[in-house]
C-alpha positions as a Markdown table, in Angstrom:
| # | Residue | x | y | z |
|---|---|---|---|---|
| 1 | Met | -78.2 | -34.5 | -19.9 |
| 2 | Thr | -79.2 | -35.6 | -16.4 |
| 3 | Met | -82.6 | -37.3 | -16.1 |
| 4 | Gln | -84.7 | -35.6 | -13.3 |
| 5 | His | -87.8 | -37.9 | -13.5 |
| 6 | Leu | -89.0 | -41.0 | -15.5 |
| 7 | Leu | -92.6 | -40.2 | -16.2 |
| 8 | Ser | -92.9 | -41.6 | -19.7 |
| 9 | Ile | -90.8 | -43.7 | -22.0 |
| 10 | Glu | -91.0 | -40.7 | -24.3 |
| 11 | Asp | -88.6 | -38.9 | -21.8 |
| 12 | Leu | -85.8 | -41.1 | -23.3 |
| 13 | Asp | -84.3 | -41.1 | -26.7 |
| 14 | Arg | -82.6 | -44.2 | -28.1 |
| 15 | Ala | -79.3 | -43.2 | -26.5 |
| 16 | Gly | -81.0 | -42.8 | -23.1 |
| 17 | Ile | -82.6 | -46.2 | -23.3 |
| 18 | Glu | -79.3 | -47.8 | -24.3 |
| 19 | Arg | -77.5 | -46.0 | -21.4 |
| 20 | Ile | -80.0 | -47.5 | -18.9 |
| 21 | Val | -79.9 | -51.0 | -20.5 |
| 22 | Glu | -76.1 | -51.0 | -20.5 |
| 23 | Gln | -76.0 | -49.8 | -16.8 |
| 24 | Ala | -78.4 | -52.6 | -16.0 |
| 25 | Ala | -76.1 | -55.1 | -17.6 |
| 26 | Arg | -73.3 | -53.9 | -15.3 |
| 27 | Phe | -75.6 | -54.3 | -12.3 |
| 28 | Ala | -76.4 | -57.8 | -13.4 |
| 29 | Glu | -72.8 | -58.7 | -12.7 |
| 30 | Val | -73.3 | -57.7 | -9.1 |
| 31 | Ser | -76.4 | -60.0 | -8.8 |
| 32 | Asp | -74.1 | -63.0 | -9.4 |
| 33 | Arg | -71.9 | -62.1 | -6.4 |
| 34 | Glu | -72.2 | -63.5 | -2.9 |
| 35 | Ile | -72.7 | -59.9 | -1.6 |
| 36 | Lys | -75.1 | -58.3 | -4.0 |
| 37 | Lys | -75.1 | -54.7 | -2.6 |
| 38 | Val | -73.2 | -51.7 | -3.9 |
| 39 | Pro | -73.0 | -48.4 | -1.9 |
| 40 | Ala | -74.1 | -46.1 | -4.8 |
| 41 | Leu | -77.2 | -44.7 | -3.0 |
| 42 | Arg | -76.1 | -45.0 | 0.6 |
| 43 | Gly | -77.9 | -42.4 | 2.6 |
| 44 | Arg | -80.6 | -41.8 | 0.0 |
| 45 | Met | -84.3 | -42.6 | 0.6 |
| 46 | Val | -86.6 | -44.2 | -1.9 |
| 47 | Leu | -90.4 | -44.2 | -1.2 |
| 48 | Asn | -92.6 | -46.7 | -2.9 |
| 49 | Leu | -96.1 | -45.2 | -3.1 |
| 50 | Phe | -98.6 | -47.7 | -4.5 |
| 51 | Tyr | -102.3 | -47.1 | -4.9 |
| 52 | Glu | -102.8 | -50.4 | -6.8 |
| 53 | Ala | -101.9 | -54.0 | -6.0 |
| 54 | Ser | -98.5 | -55.1 | -7.4 |
| 55 | Thr | -96.2 | -58.1 | -6.9 |
| 56 | Arg | -93.5 | -57.8 | -9.5 |
| 57 | Thr | -93.1 | -54.1 | -9.8 |
| 58 | Arg | -93.2 | -53.2 | -6.1 |
| 59 | Ser | -90.9 | -56.1 | -5.0 |
| 60 | Ser | -88.4 | -55.4 | -7.7 |
| 61 | Phe | -88.2 | -51.6 | -7.0 |
| 62 | Glu | -87.8 | -52.4 | -3.3 |
| 63 | Leu | -85.0 | -54.9 | -4.0 |
| 64 | Ala | -83.4 | -52.6 | -6.5 |
| 65 | Ala | -83.2 | -49.7 | -4.0 |
| 66 | Lys | -81.9 | -52.0 | -1.2 |
| 67 | Arg | -79.2 | -53.4 | -3.5 |
| 68 | Leu | -78.1 | -49.8 | -4.1 |
| 69 | Ser | -77.9 | -49.4 | -0.3 |
| 70 | Ala | -80.8 | -46.9 | -0.2 |
| 71 | Asp | -83.3 | -46.6 | 2.7 |
| 72 | Val | -86.7 | -47.9 | 1.5 |
| 73 | Val | -90.1 | -46.9 | 2.8 |
| 74 | Asn | -93.2 | -48.8 | 1.4 |
| 75 | Phe | -96.5 | -47.1 | 1.4 |
| 76 | Ala | -99.8 | -48.8 | 0.4 |
| 77 | Ala | -103.0 | -46.9 | 0.0 |
| 78 | Ser | -105.0 | -49.7 | 1.8 |
| 79 | Gly | -104.8 | -49.3 | 5.6 |
| 80 | Ser | -103.6 | -45.6 | 5.3 |
| 81 | Ser | -105.3 | -42.2 | 5.6 |
| 82 | Val | -106.3 | -42.6 | 1.9 |
| 83 | Glu | -109.1 | -44.8 | 3.2 |
| 84 | Lys | -110.2 | -41.8 | 5.3 |
| 85 | Gly | -110.5 | -39.6 | 2.2 |
| 86 | Glu | -107.0 | -38.1 | 2.0 |
| 87 | Ser | -106.2 | -36.8 | -1.5 |
| 88 | Leu | -103.2 | -37.9 | -3.5 |
| 89 | Lys | -101.7 | -34.4 | -3.2 |
| 90 | Asp | -102.1 | -34.3 | 0.6 |
| 91 | Thr | -100.6 | -37.8 | 0.9 |
| 92 | Val | -97.6 | -36.7 | -1.2 |
| 93 | Leu | -97.1 | -33.5 | 0.8 |
| 94 | Thr | -97.3 | -35.5 | 4.0 |
| 95 | Leu | -94.8 | -38.1 | 2.9 |
| 96 | Ser | -92.5 | -35.4 | 1.4 |
| 97 | Ala | -91.9 | -34.2 | 5.0 |
| 98 | His | -89.7 | -37.3 | 5.3 |
| 99 | Lys | -87.6 | -35.8 | 2.5 |
| 100 | Pro | -87.5 | -38.8 | 0.1 |
| 101 | Asp | -84.9 | -38.6 | -2.7 |
| 102 | Ala | -87.1 | -40.6 | -5.1 |
| 103 | Ile | -90.8 | -41.6 | -5.1 |
| 104 | Val | -91.9 | -44.7 | -7.1 |
| 105 | Leu | -95.5 | -44.1 | -7.9 |
| 106 | Arg | -98.2 | -46.5 | -9.1 |
| 107 | Thr | -101.8 | -45.2 | -9.4 |
| 108 | Pro | -105.0 | -45.9 | -11.3 |
| 109 | Trp | -105.0 | -42.3 | -12.6 |
| 110 | Ala | -103.4 | -41.4 | -15.9 |
| 111 | Gly | -101.0 | -38.5 | -15.6 |
| 112 | Ala | -100.7 | -38.7 | -11.8 |
| 113 | Ala | -96.9 | -39.1 | -11.9 |
| 114 | Glu | -96.5 | -35.9 | -13.8 |
| 115 | Leu | -98.7 | -34.0 | -11.3 |
| 116 | Val | -96.7 | -35.4 | -8.3 |
| 117 | Ser | -93.5 | -34.3 | -9.9 |
| 118 | Lys | -94.8 | -30.7 | -9.6 |
| 119 | Trp | -95.7 | -31.1 | -5.9 |
| 120 | Cys | -92.4 | -32.2 | -4.4 |
| 121 | Ser | -88.7 | -32.0 | -5.0 |
| 122 | Ala | -88.1 | -35.8 | -5.2 |
| 123 | Ala | -87.3 | -37.6 | -8.4 |
| 124 | Ile | -90.5 | -39.4 | -9.6 |
| 125 | Val | -90.6 | -42.8 | -11.3 |
| 126 | Asn | -93.8 | -43.7 | -13.0 |
| 127 | Ala | -94.5 | -47.3 | -12.0 |
| 128 | Gly | -97.8 | -47.3 | -13.9 |
| 129 | Asp | -100.4 | -44.7 | -14.2 |
| 130 | Gly | -103.8 | -46.1 | -15.2 |
| 131 | Lys | -104.0 | -47.2 | -18.8 |
| 132 | Arg | -101.4 | -44.7 | -19.9 |
| 133 | Glu | -97.8 | -45.9 | -19.4 |
| 134 | His | -95.4 | -48.2 | -17.6 |
| 135 | Pro | -91.9 | -47.0 | -18.7 |
| 136 | Thr | -89.7 | -49.3 | -16.5 |
| 137 | Gln | -91.6 | -52.3 | -17.9 |
| 138 | Ala | -90.7 | -51.2 | -21.4 |
| 139 | Leu | -87.0 | -50.8 | -20.4 |
| 140 | Leu | -86.8 | -54.2 | -18.8 |
| 141 | Asp | -88.4 | -55.7 | -21.9 |
| 142 | Val | -85.8 | -54.0 | -24.2 |
| 143 | Tyr | -83.1 | -55.3 | -21.8 |
| 144 | Thr | -84.6 | -58.9 | -22.0 |
| 145 | Leu | -84.8 | -58.8 | -25.8 |
| 146 | Arg | -81.4 | -57.4 | -26.3 |
| 147 | Ser | -80.0 | -60.2 | -24.1 |
| 148 | Arg | -81.8 | -62.8 | -26.2 |
| 149 | Leu | -81.6 | -61.3 | -29.7 |
| 150 | Gly | -78.9 | -58.7 | -29.6 |
| 151 | Glu | -79.9 | -55.5 | -31.4 |
| 152 | Leu | -83.6 | -54.9 | -32.1 |
| 153 | Asp | -83.1 | -53.1 | -35.4 |
| 154 | Gly | -85.4 | -54.6 | -38.0 |
| 155 | Ala | -87.0 | -57.1 | -35.6 |
| 156 | Ser | -90.8 | -57.7 | -36.1 |
| 157 | Ile | -92.6 | -57.5 | -32.7 |
| 158 | Trp | -96.3 | -58.3 | -32.4 |
| 159 | Ile | -98.2 | -57.1 | -29.3 |
| 160 | Ile | -101.4 | -59.2 | -28.9 |
| 161 | Gly | -104.5 | -58.8 | -26.8 |
| 162 | Asp | -106.0 | -56.2 | -24.5 |
| 163 | Val | -104.2 | -53.2 | -25.9 |
| 164 | Ala | -107.0 | -50.8 | -24.9 |
| 165 | His | -106.5 | -51.3 | -21.2 |
| 166 | Ser | -102.7 | -51.9 | -21.2 |
| 167 | Arg | -100.2 | -49.3 | -20.0 |
| 168 | Val | -97.5 | -51.7 | -21.0 |
| 169 | Ala | -98.6 | -51.7 | -24.6 |
| 170 | Arg | -98.2 | -47.9 | -25.1 |
| 171 | Ser | -94.8 | -47.8 | -23.5 |
| 172 | Asn | -93.5 | -50.8 | -25.4 |
| 173 | Ile | -94.7 | -49.6 | -28.8 |
| 174 | Ile | -92.7 | -46.4 | -28.3 |
| 175 | Ala | -89.6 | -48.1 | -26.8 |
| 176 | Phe | -89.4 | -51.0 | -29.3 |
| 177 | Gln | -89.7 | -48.5 | -32.2 |
| 178 | Arg | -87.0 | -46.3 | -30.8 |
| 179 | Met | -84.7 | -49.3 | -30.7 |
| 180 | Gly | -85.4 | -49.9 | -34.4 |
| 181 | Ala | -88.0 | -52.6 | -34.3 |
| 182 | Lys | -91.2 | -52.8 | -36.4 |
| 183 | Val | -94.3 | -53.1 | -34.1 |
| 184 | Thr | -97.7 | -54.6 | -34.9 |
| 185 | Val | -100.6 | -54.7 | -32.4 |
| 186 | Ala | -103.2 | -57.4 | -32.8 |
| 187 | Gly | -106.5 | -58.2 | -31.1 |
| 188 | Pro | -110.3 | -57.9 | -31.3 |
| 189 | Pro | -111.4 | -54.5 | -32.7 |
| 190 | Thr | -113.0 | -53.7 | -29.3 |
| 191 | Leu | -109.6 | -54.0 | -27.6 |
| 192 | Ile | -107.5 | -52.0 | -30.1 |
| 193 | Pro | -107.7 | -48.2 | -29.4 |
| 194 | Arg | -108.8 | -46.0 | -32.3 |
| 195 | Gly | -106.0 | -44.1 | -33.8 |
| 196 | Ile | -103.2 | -46.1 | -32.2 |
| 197 | Glu | -101.5 | -46.2 | -35.6 |
| 198 | Ala | -100.5 | -42.6 | -34.8 |
| 199 | Leu | -97.8 | -44.2 | -32.6 |
| 200 | Gly | -96.2 | -45.7 | -35.8 |
| 201 | Cys | -97.4 | -49.3 | -35.3 |
| 202 | Asp | -99.4 | -51.5 | -37.7 |
| 203 | Val | -102.8 | -53.0 | -36.6 |
| 204 | Arg | -104.2 | -56.4 | -37.3 |
| 205 | Phe | -107.4 | -58.0 | -36.1 |
| 206 | Thr | -106.4 | -61.6 | -36.8 |
| 207 | Leu | -103.3 | -63.7 | -36.1 |
| 208 | Asp | -103.0 | -64.9 | -39.7 |
| 209 | Glu | -99.7 | -63.1 | -40.2 |
| 210 | Leu | -98.2 | -64.0 | -36.8 |
| 211 | Pro | -95.7 | -66.4 | -38.3 |
| 212 | Ser | -93.8 | -63.4 | -39.7 |
| 213 | Ala | -93.1 | -62.1 | -36.1 |
| 214 | Asp | -89.7 | -62.5 | -34.4 |
| 215 | Val | -91.2 | -61.7 | -31.0 |
| 216 | Val | -94.7 | -62.4 | -29.7 |
| 217 | Tyr | -95.7 | -60.2 | -26.8 |
| 218 | Thr | -99.0 | -61.2 | -25.3 |
| 219 | Leu | -101.1 | -59.0 | -22.9 |
| 220 | Arg | -103.4 | -60.1 | -20.1 |
| 221 | Met | -107.1 | -59.5 | -20.4 |
| 222 | Gln | -107.5 | -56.8 | -17.7 |
| 223 | Arg | -110.9 | -57.6 | -16.5 |
| 224 | Glu | -110.5 | -55.3 | -13.4 |
| 225 | Arg | -110.4 | -52.3 | -15.8 |
| 226 | Met | -113.4 | -53.3 | -17.9 |
| 227 | Ser | -116.7 | -51.8 | -17.1 |
| 228 | Glu | -118.6 | -53.5 | -19.9 |
| 229 | Thr | -118.4 | -56.6 | -22.1 |
| 230 | Trp | -115.5 | -56.1 | -24.5 |
| 231 | Val | -115.5 | -59.7 | -25.9 |
| 232 | Pro | -118.4 | -62.2 | -26.1 |
| 233 | Ser | -116.5 | -64.6 | -23.8 |
| 234 | Leu | -113.0 | -65.6 | -22.7 |
| 235 | Arg | -113.5 | -68.9 | -24.4 |
| 236 | Glu | -114.2 | -67.2 | -27.7 |
| 237 | Tyr | -111.3 | -64.8 | -27.2 |
| 238 | Ala | -109.0 | -67.7 | -26.6 |
| 239 | Ser | -110.1 | -69.5 | -29.7 |
| 240 | Trp | -109.2 | -66.5 | -31.9 |
| 241 | Tyr | -106.3 | -64.9 | -30.1 |
| 242 | Gln | -104.7 | -67.3 | -27.7 |
| 243 | Val | -101.0 | -68.0 | -28.4 |
| 244 | Asn | -100.5 | -71.7 | -28.2 |
| 245 | Gly | -98.3 | -74.5 | -29.6 |
| 246 | Lys | -100.0 | -74.3 | -33.0 |
| 247 | Arg | -99.5 | -70.6 | -33.4 |
| 248 | Leu | -96.0 | -70.2 | -31.9 |
| 249 | Ser | -93.1 | -71.4 | -33.9 |
| 250 | Pro | -89.8 | -72.6 | -32.3 |
| 251 | Arg | -87.9 | -69.6 | -33.7 |
| 252 | Gln | -90.1 | -67.0 | -32.1 |
| 253 | Val | -89.5 | -65.4 | -28.7 |
| 254 | Leu | -92.5 | -65.2 | -26.3 |
| 255 | Met | -93.0 | -62.4 | -23.8 |
| 256 | His | -95.7 | -61.5 | -21.2 |
| 257 | Pro | -95.6 | -58.7 | -18.6 |
| 258 | Gly | -97.4 | -61.0 | -16.0 |
| 259 | Pro | -99.4 | -62.1 | -14.3 |
| 260 | Val | -100.3 | -64.7 | -16.9 |
| 261 | Asn | -103.9 | -66.0 | -17.3 |
| 262 | Arg | -103.0 | -69.6 | -18.4 |
| 263 | Gly | -105.6 | -70.9 | -20.8 |
| 264 | Val | -106.7 | -67.4 | -21.9 |
| 265 | Glu | -104.0 | -65.4 | -23.7 |
| 266 | Leu | -101.5 | -68.2 | -23.4 |
| 267 | Ser | -101.7 | -71.9 | -23.3 |
| 268 | Gly | -99.7 | -73.7 | -20.5 |
| 269 | Glu | -97.5 | -75.4 | -23.0 |
| 270 | Val | -96.0 | -72.2 | -24.4 |
| 271 | Val | -95.7 | -70.5 | -21.0 |
| 272 | Asp | -93.3 | -73.4 | -20.1 |
| 273 | Ser | -91.6 | -73.6 | -23.5 |
| 274 | Pro | -88.0 | -72.7 | -24.3 |
| 275 | Gln | -89.3 | -69.7 | -26.4 |
| 276 | Ala | -90.7 | -68.0 | -23.3 |
| 277 | Val | -88.6 | -65.4 | -21.6 |
| 278 | Ile | -91.2 | -64.5 | -19.0 |
| 279 | Thr | -89.0 | -65.5 | -16.0 |
| 280 | Ala | -86.1 | -63.5 | -17.6 |
| 281 | Gln | -88.3 | -60.4 | -17.7 |
| 282 | Val | -88.9 | -60.7 | -14.0 |
| 283 | Glu | -85.2 | -61.1 | -13.3 |
| 284 | Ala | -84.5 | -58.1 | -15.5 |
| 285 | Gly | -86.8 | -56.0 | -13.5 |
| 286 | Val | -84.5 | -55.7 | -10.5 |
| 287 | Val | -81.3 | -54.7 | -12.5 |
| 288 | Val | -83.2 | -52.3 | -14.8 |
| 289 | Arg | -84.9 | -50.6 | -11.9 |
| 290 | Met | -81.5 | -50.4 | -10.2 |
| 291 | Ala | -80.2 | -48.6 | -13.3 |
| 292 | Val | -83.2 | -46.2 | -13.3 |
| 293 | Leu | -82.7 | -45.2 | -9.7 |
| 294 | Tyr | -79.0 | -44.9 | -10.2 |
| 295 | Glu | -79.5 | -42.7 | -13.2 |
| 296 | Leu | -81.9 | -40.4 | -11.3 |
| 297 | Leu | -80.1 | -40.2 | -8.0 |
| 298 | Ala | -76.4 | -40.7 | -8.7 |
| 299 | Gly | -76.3 | -39.5 | -12.3 |
| 300 | Ala | -75.9 | -35.9 | -11.4 |
| 301 | Ser | -72.8 | -36.5 | -9.3 |
| 302 | Ala | -71.3 | -39.1 | -11.7 |
| 303 | Pro | -68.1 | -38.1 | -13.6 |
| 304 | Ser | -68.5 | -37.3 | -17.3 |
| 305 | Thr | -68.7 | -40.1 | -19.8 |
| 306 | Ser | -65.6 | -41.7 | -21.2 |
| 307 | Pro | -64.8 | -40.3 | -24.6 |
| 308 | Ser | -63.9 | -43.8 | -25.9 |
| 309 | Ser | -67.0 | -45.7 | -24.6 |
| 310 | Gly | -69.6 | -43.0 | -24.0 |
| 311 | Arg | -70.5 | -44.7 | -20.8 |
| 312 | Pro | -70.5 | -43.3 | -17.3 |
| 313 | Glu | -67.4 | -44.3 | -15.5 |
| 314 | Ala | -68.9 | -43.8 | -12.0 |
| 315 | Ala | -71.2 | -46.8 | -12.6 |
| 316 | Gly | -68.2 | -49.1 | -12.9 |
| 317 | Ala | -66.7 | -47.6 | -9.8 |
| 318 | Ala | -69.9 | -48.1 | -7.8 |
| 319 | Ile | -70.1 | -51.7 | -8.9 |
| 320 | Gly | -66.5 | -52.3 | -8.1 |
| 321 | Glu | -67.0 | -51.3 | -4.5 |
| 322 | Arg | -68.3 | -54.0 | -2.1 |
| 323 | Gln | -70.5 | -53.4 | 0.9 |
| 324 | Pro | -68.9 | -54.5 | 4.2 |
| 325 | Ala | -70.0 | -57.9 | 5.2 |
């Protein structure tokens, strides 16, 4: 089944997640070449429409599209007609006149990506909508963990910190469980949303059982989304919930979506430790987002999957072709 948009990680079943992760692994081979481009999306246009500041997500989507030979247009709300009061819908309709094939959208409004998908014919990729979801982050985290651990079936993954304000947490809870992992969220009661157990995860308010985790995934305290005092102080938060050398064992894998607040959710020693795969997550961002754009824009024209492998054969052909120097 061809994917039209990526609005939520719930749009993908386990087979869909695996297909994108495996495609990303093939694109990773391209990244090691002297010439890193493939012609898979030559002649296509990808529009990055960002209403929030972003370093990792925006740069990796731009690089991913360029490595697939797509034309890229970057649009930031600051310095645009948005500052003059133009609505999201009017901005999208205006930019749609350029006929983009895909729009990568980040906004502070939950559900915005789904609305935009109804306003234009482009494929929409949700690059973060408020506190709701960040599906490509979940995909790159699955890719990173599979590279480190192999299959995730039966793995215990703890997500710690500001779950209430995190779009990453919701997407990752769903994605990790679809891949067979057991997920526990932990943090202060004020930062754990009520009813989050409905997603299938366990909840803890202390780190007493953290040694049982195979993967420790820490979240940033998102003070820019907080309109009131959610914890007494960052110092007190760190004393109870900071992952440091005393709480992290050598066998555990440490993850963080970035940017890291050193000395708050993580101590400097563990950020720089061999257990940390934070840099690998950033590296995975490019190839995973290449795979998502490929799936959306080239998947419809790709030959059918191979009966023996179940993998799209067009991907290999695209990777095998080199861009002229």
